[in-house]
C-alpha positions in Angstrom: -17.6 28.6 -17.4 -15.0 26.7 -15.6 -11.4 26.9 -16.9 -8.4 24.7 -16.3 -5.5 26.1 -14.1 -1.9 26.3 -15.3 0.1 24.4 -12.6 3.6 24.5 -14.5 6.8 24.7 -12.5 7.9 28.2 -11.5 10.6 29.8 -13.7 14.0 30.3 -12.2 17.6 31.3 -13.1 18.2 27.3 -13.6 15.3 26.9 -16.0 16.8 25.9 -19.4 14.1 27.5 -21.4 14.9 31.4 -22.1 12.6 34.1 -20.4 9.8 35.4 -22.3 9.4 39.2 -22.7 6.6 41.3 -24.0 7.5 44.7 -25.4 4.6 47.3 -25.9 5.4 51.0 -27.2 3.4 52.8 -29.8 6.5 53.6 -31.6 7.3 50.8 -33.9 11.1 51.9 -34.1 11.4 51.6 -30.3 9.9 48.1 -30.4 12.1 46.9 -33.1 15.5 48.3 -31.4 14.4 46.8 -28.1 13.3 43.5 -29.7 16.7 43.1 -31.3 18.9 44.0 -28.4 17.1 41.6 -26.2 17.0 38.9 -28.5 20.7 39.2 -29.1 21.0 38.8 -25.2 19.3 35.4 -25.4 15.6 36.2 -24.6 12.5 35.1 -26.4 10.8 38.5 -27.4 7.2 39.5 -28.4 6.9 43.1 -29.5 3.8 45.0 -30.5 2.7 48.7 -30.7 -1.0 47.9 -30.0 -1.9 47.6 -26.3 -5.0 45.2 -27.4 -2.7 42.7 -29.1 -0.4 42.8 -25.9 -3.6 42.1 -23.6 -4.8 39.3 -25.9 -1.2 37.7 -25.5 -1.3 38.1 -21.9 -4.8 36.4 -21.6 -4.5 33.6 -24.2 -0.9 32.9 -24.9 2.0 31.2 -22.8 3.0 33.3 -19.7 5.4 36.2 -19.9 8.3 36.7 -17.4 8.7 40.4 -18.0 6.6 43.2 -19.5 8.6 46.3 -21.0 6.0 49.0 -21.9 6.1 52.7 -22.5 4.0 54.7 -20.0 2.4 57.1 -22.6 0.3 55.4 -25.3 -2.6 56.8 -27.5 -5.0 54.2 -26.5 -3.8 53.1 -23.2 -1.5 54.1 -20.4 1.4 51.7 -19.7 0.6 51.8 -16.0 -3.0 50.5 -16.8 -1.5 47.7 -19.0 0.9 47.0 -16.1 -2.1 46.7 -14.0 -3.7 44.2 -16.2 -0.6 42.2 -16.6 -0.1 42.1 -12.8 -3.9 40.8 -12.3 -3.0 38.1 -14.9 0.3 37.0 -13.3 1.2 38.8 -9.9 4.8 37.8 -10.4 5.5 39.2 -13.8 8.3 41.6 -13.8 7.6 45.0 -15.1 9.8 47.8 -16.6 8.3 51.2 -17.4 9.9 53.4 -20.2 9.0 57.1 -20.6 10.1 60.3 -21.9 7.9 62.1 -19.3 9.6 61.3 -15.8 7.9 62.8 -13.1 7.6 62.0 -9.1 3.9 61.2 -9.7 4.6 58.7 -12.5 7.3 57.0 -10.3 4.8 56.7 -7.3 2.1 55.2 -9.5 4.7 52.9 -11.0 5.7 51.6 -7.5 2.1 51.0 -6.6 1.7 48.7 -9.5 4.8 46.8 -8.6 7.1 48.0 -11.3 10.8 46.6 -11.0 12.5 49.5 -12.8 12.0 52.8 -14.6 13.8 53.7 -17.6 13.8 57.3 -18.9 14.0 57.8 -22.5 16.5 58.0 -24.1 18.6 55.4 -22.6 21.6 53.4 -23.5 20.9 49.8 -24.8 23.3 48.4 -22.0 21.0 50.0 -19.5 18.1 48.2 -21.2 20.0 44.8 -20.8 21.0 45.5 -17.2 17.6 46.6 -16.2 16.0 43.5 -17.8 18.6 41.3 -16.1 18.1 42.7 -12.8 14.3 42.6 -12.9 14.4 38.9 -13.8 16.8 38.2 -11.2 14.6 39.8 -8.6 11.7 37.8 -9.8 13.6 34.6 -9.9 14.7 35.4 -6.1 11.1 36.0 -5.3 9.9 32.8 -6.8 12.8 30.8 -5.0 11.5 32.3 -1.6 8.0 31.2 -2.6 9.2 27.6 -3.2 11.2 27.6 0.1 8.0 28.8 2.0 6.0 26.1 0.0 8.5 23.5 1.1 8.3 24.7 4.6 4.5 24.4 4.6 4.8 21.0 3.0 7.2 19.9 5.8 4.9 21.2 8.6 2.0 19.4 6.8 3.9 16.2 6.6 4.7 16.4 10.4 0.8 16.8 11.0 0.2 13.9 8.7 2.6 11.4 10.2 1.1 12.2 13.7 -2.3 10.4 12.9 -3.9 7.6 10.8 -7.3 8.9 11.6 -9.1 9.9 8.2 -11.3 12.7 9.5 -8.2 14.4 11.1 -6.0 13.9 8.1 -8.7 15.5 5.9 -9.1 18.3 8.3 -5.4 19.0 8.3 -5.2 18.8 4.5 -8.2 21.1 4.1 -6.9 23.8 6.5 -3.6 23.8 4.9 -4.6 24.4 1.3 -7.1 27.1 2.7 -4.3 29.0 4.4 -2.3 28.5 1.2 -4.8 29.9 -1.2 -6.4 32.8 0.7 -9.8 31.4 0.2 -12.2 31.6 3.0 -14.1 28.4 2.6 -13.2 24.8 1.6 -14.7 21.3 1.1 -12.7 18.1 1.0 -14.4 15.0 -1.1 -13.3 11.6 -1.2 -14.2 8.8 -3.3 -13.0 6.0 -5.8 -14.7 7.7 -8.8 -16.7 10.8 -9.6 -20.1 9.4 -8.8 -19.1 8.3 -5.3 -17.4 11.4 -4.0 -18.7 12.2 -0.6 -18.1 15.3 1.7 -15.5 14.3 4.2 -14.9 17.7 5.9 -15.8 21.2 5.5 -14.2 24.6 6.8 -16.0 26.1 8.6 -18.0 23.5 9.7 -21.3 25.0 8.9 -20.4 25.6 5.4 -22.8 23.8 2.9 -21.9 22.7 -0.8 -24.4 23.0 -3.5 -25.1 20.8 -6.4 -23.1 23.2 -8.8 -20.3 22.6 -6.2 -20.6 18.9 -6.4 -20.6 19.1 -10.4 -17.5 21.1 -10.5 -15.7 18.7 -8.1 -16.8 15.8 -10.3 -15.5 17.5 -13.3 -12.1 18.1 -11.9 -11.9 14.5 -10.6 -12.7 13.1 -14.4 -10.5 15.6 -15.9 -7.8 15.1 -13.2 -6.8 18.8 -13.3 -7.5 21.9 -11.2 -10.5 24.0 -12.4 -11.4 27.5 -11.7 -14.9 28.9 -12.1 -16.9 32.0 -11.1 -20.2 31.7 -12.9 -22.4 29.8 -10.5 -23.5 29.2 -6.9 -21.1 26.9 -5.3 -21.8 26.9 -1.5 -22.9 28.8 1.3 -21.2 29.9 4.4 -22.4 32.2 7.3 -25.4 32.9 5.0 -23.1 34.2 2.2 -23.4 32.9 -1.1 -20.1 31.6 -2.8 -19.8 32.4 -6.3 -16.0 31.6 -6.7 -14.5 28.1 -6.8 -11.2 26.3 -7.3 -11.3 22.5 -7.6 -8.0 20.8 -7.1 -7.9 17.0 -7.6 -6.2 14.7 -4.9 -3.6 12.2 -6.2 -2.2 9.1 -4.8 0.1 6.7 -6.9 -1.2 8.3 -10.2 -4.8 8.0 -9.3 -7.4 10.6 -8.2 -8.9 9.7 -4.8 -10.5 13.0 -3.9 -11.1 16.6 -4.8 -10.6 19.7 -2.6 -13.0 22.6 -3.5 -11.9 26.1 -2.3 -14.7 28.7 -2.4 -15.0 32.6 -1.9 -17.5 35.3 -2.3 -15.2 37.5 -4.6 -13.0 36.7 -7.5 -9.4 36.5 -6.6 -6.1 36.5 -8.6 -4.6 33.1 -8.5 -0.7 33.4 -8.3 1.2 30.8 -10.3 3.3 29.9 -7.3 0.3 29.4 -5.2 -1.3 27.2 -7.9 1.8 24.9 -7.7 1.9 24.9 -4.1 -1.6 23.8 -4.0 -1.0 20.9 -6.2 1.9 19.8 -4.2 -0.2 20.1 -1.0 -3.1 18.2 -2.8 -0.9 15.3 -4.1 0.7 15.1 -0.7 -2.7 14.9 1.0 -4.1 12.4 -1.4 -1.1 10.0 -0.4 -1.7 10.6 3.2 -5.4 10.0 2.9 -5.1 7.0 0.7 -2.6 5.3 3.3 -5.3 6.3 6.1 -7.9 4.6 3.9 -5.9 1.5 3.4 -5.0 1.4 7.1 -8.5 1.6 8.0 -9.5 -1.3 5.5 -6.6 -3.2 6.8 -7.7 -2.7 10.4 -11.2 -3.6 9.6 -10.1 -6.8 7.9 -7.8 -7.6 10.8 -11.0 -7.1 13.3 -12.9 -9.5 11.2 -10.2 -12.0 11.1 -10.0 -11.6 14.8 -13.7 -12.3 15.3 -13.6 -15.2 12.8 -10.7 -16.7 14.8 -12.5 -16.3 18.1 -15.6 -17.8 16.3 -13.5 -20.8 15.2 -11.9 -21.4 18.5 -15.3 -21.5 20.1 -16.6 -23.7 17.5 -13.6 -26.1 17.8 -13.8 -26.1 21.6 -17.7 -26.6 21.6 -17.4 -29.4 18.9 -14.4 -31.2 20.6 -16.4 -31.1 23.8 -19.9 -32.2 22.3 -18.3 -34.9 20.1 -15.9 -36.6 22.4 -18.4 -37.9 24.9 -20.7 -39.5 22.3 -17.5 -40.8 20.2 -16.2 -42.3 23.5 -19.6 -44.2 23.9 -19.7 -45.3 20.4 -16.2 -46.5 20.4 -16.7 -48.5 23.7 -19.9 -50.1 22.8 -18.7 -51.0 19.4 -15.6 -52.5 20.6 -17.4 -54.6 23.3 -20.2 -55.8 20.6 -17.3 -56.6 18.1 -15.7 -58.9 20.5 -18.8 -60.9 21.0 -19.8 -61.7 17.5 -18.2 -63.4 14.5 -18.6 -63.7 10.9 -19.7 -60.8 8.7 -21.2 -58.9 11.6 -17.6 -58.6 13.1 -16.4 -57.1 10.0 -19.2 -54.6 9.7 -18.6 -53.4 13.4 -14.7 -53.3 12.7 -15.6 -50.5 9.9 -17.7 -48.6 12.1 -15.1 -48.7 14.7 -12.6 -47.5 12.2 -14.9 -44.5 11.0 -15.5 -43.6 14.7 -11.7 -43.5 15.3 -11.2 -41.5 12.1 -13.6 -38.9 13.4 -11.8 -38.9 16.8 -8.4 -38.3 15.1 -10.0 -35.2 13.2 -11.4 -33.9 16.6 -8.0 -34.2 18.2 -6.1 -32.5 15.3 -8.5 -29.6 15.5 -8.0 -29.4 19.3 -4.2 -29.5 18.9 -4.1 -26.9 16.3 -6.2 -24.8 18.5 -3.9 -25.2 21.3 -1.0 -24.0 19.1 -2.8 -21.0 18.0 -3.7 -20.0 21.5 -0.2 -20.6 23.0 -1.3 -23.5 25.3 0.9 -26.0 23.6 4.3 -24.9 25.0 7.1 -27.4 24.6 7.7 -29.6 27.5 11.2 -30.6 27.1 12.2 -34.0 28.4 14.8 -36.8 27.6 13.5 -38.8 24.8 14.5 -42.2 23.3 13.5 -41.7 19.7 14.1 -45.5 18.7 11.6 -46.6 21.3 8.9 -44.0 20.5 9.4 -44.9 16.7 8.7 -48.6 17.4 5.6 -47.7 19.6 4.2 -45.7 16.6 4.8 -48.7 14.3 3.2 -51.0 16.7 0.0 -49.1 16.9 -0.4 -48.8 13.2 1.2 -52.3 12.0 -2.3 -53.8 11.9 -3.6 -51.1 9.5 -0.6 -51.5 7.2 -1.0 -55.4 7.2 -4.6 -55.2 6.1 -3.2 -53.7 2.9 -0.2 -56.0 2.8 2.1 -53.1 3.2 5.5 -53.5 4.8 7.2 -51.2 7.3 10.9 -51.2 7.3 13.1 -49.3 9.8 16.7 -48.1 9.6 17.9 -46.8 13.1 21.3 -46.0 14.2 22.9 -48.6 16.4 23.3 -46.0 19.1 21.1 -42.8 19.4 21.1 -41.5 23.1 18.2 -39.6 24.3 18.0 -36.0 23.7 15.8 -33.1 25.1 12.4 -32.4 23.0 8.6 -32.7 23.7 7.8 -36.6 23.6 3.8 -35.8 23.0 4.8 -33.5 20.1 7.1 -35.8 18.5 4.6 -38.6 18.9 1.9 -36.8 17.2 4.2 -35.9 14.2 5.3 -39.5 13.8 1.8 -40.8 13.9 0.6 -38.4 11.3 3.5 -39.0 9.1 3.4 -42.8 9.3 -0.6 -42.6 9.0 -0.2 -40.6 5.8 2.3 -42.9 4.2 -0.1 -45.9 4.8 -3.1 -44.0 3.4 -1.4 -43.1 0.3 0.9 -46.1 -0.4 -0.9 -48.7 -2.6 -1.4 -52.5 -1.4 1.9 -54.6 -1.2 3.9 -51.2 -1.0 6.8 -50.5 1.2 7.2 -47.8 3.9 10.7 -46.9 5.4 11.6 -45.0 8.4 15.0 -43.8 8.7 16.5 -42.1 11.6 20.1 -40.3 11.4 22.3 -37.6 12.8 23.4 -34.9 10.3 25.3 -31.5 10.8 23.5 -28.3 10.1 25.3 -27.8 6.8 23.2 -30.7 5.4 19.9 -28.9 6.4 21.2 -25.7 4.8 21.7 -27.4 1.5 18.1 -28.2 1.2 17.1 -24.5 1.5 14.9 -24.6 -1.5 12.9 -27.6 -0.5 12.4 -26.7 3.3 8.9 -25.9 4.4 10.0 -25.0 7.9 13.6 -23.8 8.0 15.9 -24.3 11.1 17.0 -21.5 13.2 20.5 -20.2 12.4 21.2 -19.9 16.1 21.3 -23.5 16.5 23.7 -24.1 13.7 26.5 -25.3 16.1 24.4 -28.5 17.3 24.0 -31.6 15.4 20.5 -32.6 14.2 18.3 -35.4 14.5 16.5 -36.2 11.2 13.6 -38.6 10.5 12.7 -39.6 7.1 9.3 -41.4 6.3 9.6 -42.8 2.7 6.8 -44.5 0.8 6.2 -46.2 -2.5 2.9 -44.3 -2.9 1.3 -42.0 -5.6 3.5 -39.1 -5.1 2.9 -35.3 -5.0 3.0 -33.1 -8.1 5.7 -30.3 -7.6 3.2 -27.4 -7.5 1.3 -29.0 -4.6 4.2 -29.9 -2.4 4.2 -26.7 -0.4 0.5 -26.2 -0.2 -0.1 -29.7 1.3 1.1 -28.3 4.6 -1.5 -25.7 4.5 -4.6 -26.3 6.9 -7.7 -28.2 5.3 -5.8 -28.8 1.9 -5.4 -32.0 0.2 -4.1 -32.9 -3.2 -7.1 -33.2 -5.5 -10.6 -31.8 -5.6 -11.5 -31.4 -1.8 -15.0 -32.2 -2.5 -14.4 -35.7 -4.0 -11.4 -36.9 -1.7 -10.9 -40.7 -2.1 -8.8 -41.2 0.8 -10.7 -39.1 3.5 -9.2 -36.6 6.0 -9.6 -33.1 6.8 -6.5 -31.8 5.6 -5.2 -31.0 9.1 -2.4 -33.8 9.6 0.5 -32.1 7.8 -0.5 -28.7 9.1 -0.2 -30.1 12.4 3.1 -31.5 11.8 4.5 -28.2 10.5 3.3 -26.3 13.5 4.5 -28.9 16.1 7.9 -29.0 14.5 8.0 -25.3 14.2 7.2 -25.0 17.9 10.0 -27.2 18.6 12.5 -25.1 16.6 13.0 -27.8 13.9 12.7 -28.2 10.1 10.1 -29.8 7.9 10.6 -30.8 4.1 9.2 -33.2 1.6 11.0 -34.8 -1.4 8.4 -36.3 -4.0 8.0 -37.4 -7.5 4.6 -38.1 -8.9 4.0 -41.8 -9.3 7.2 -42.6 -7.6 6.4 -42.0 -3.8 7.2 -39.3 -1.4 9.7 -38.8 1.6 8.6 -36.7 4.3 11.4 -35.5 6.6 11.8 -33.6 9.9 14.8 -32.5 11.8 15.2 -31.7 15.6 18.1 -30.1 17.4 20.2 -32.9 19.2 20.2 -31.2 22.7 21.9 -33.9 24.9 20.7 -34.3 28.3 
């Protein structure tokens, strides 16, 4: 039957709880005298004249720090009782009392790990000193054991930090726990729950785990505590049947993510310090293995994303190539036929022409985004007259605005000398912002384009509204700011940042009333970012929107 293993912290001189002492002597008077003396010294004492009662307390009750026993008792020798106590807890301190001091008794006491030997009769002060010294020696031994545990943890930590490969980490963790425990064989199982546990590594490699071994590991996983069992057949190693097993769960962030099952042919005494060391190693290994698992999942997700990006780029390249040629033919022939007819047919052809032009713009946006993603769209800086470029964009789109009765107003500075930037990128940005304003402004609305020069401090004041923030390295320069304001439908506050995401448009994407692929503002954001500029939007639902961008004013 499997039993839970106590993994409590080791007692030390700094432990606030008083040491527990067990006194066993067939003379009740001696038990009473020793008990009162040691209780006055601050110890927690249990005294009995019956060795069987002492054995039951050792096996079933809380652990004792020290055993004080007479060597000659009617039913059992104190040396035999000391051996039983030592098997239960190899670190228990033992003091033998006897009125029959002899060299033979002394030798037997030393072989059983006795800390001190008190010859009756003895002074009570001698008793107190012997107990204090025995417990102090025990505490020093335990401190040394903790230091060795910490040294091993440090060595294991260095080994863990050297790799993120899951099989290698599992092997390091299992070998460390086998070395710590003294068991001959071990298995490390990983899984998200007890039913999905799988064997990650075994030592030695040819060791095999039986169904009983898996069952013990699952119980330890479910109970979240170490289990020791020596009543079944847990595995095979080098044709030897393994009848002893210790299952220790692995933990990471409060959750069990695996179990180490240590096996051997023969029963072994599990020292409390070793138990605690195994639990510390298991927790450390659990965290390292979880990190390795997350890293592997992240790497797999990254590889999948890389593959999707590659497929996306290939699709865009193929689609743009295959669509541009037929689109050119459609646009060319449609314009030619439109110019040769009148009446209703001319209007129909104009709508065909507009729809084909929309397809061309979407293809162009996809190609431009692909060029940005692949690093092909590096800025080509040259002097730019922003006023002339703005007027060119307005002239290209004026006919579309006039069809809806919209008015385009410009507010340009009297003098704006040319500055260094990428003309084609700014042209695309202005075209998209003005096209958006026309698209989302109702009939007879007004669109206002304002250009000005502002200090960097004005941009910093917009910190919460900025979608793309300007580089602080350019704070010494003035900034050219372009505002495109409309009297359109406006944008809800919770949507204002998302509209700059790719393929996103306010409203249900399946029932968009105004068309578009949701790439225009994403392209604006990417283009301005590549130029080291800033982008933001100010909008109120039902009152219109103002889209703005700023570029560093680098003079020629």
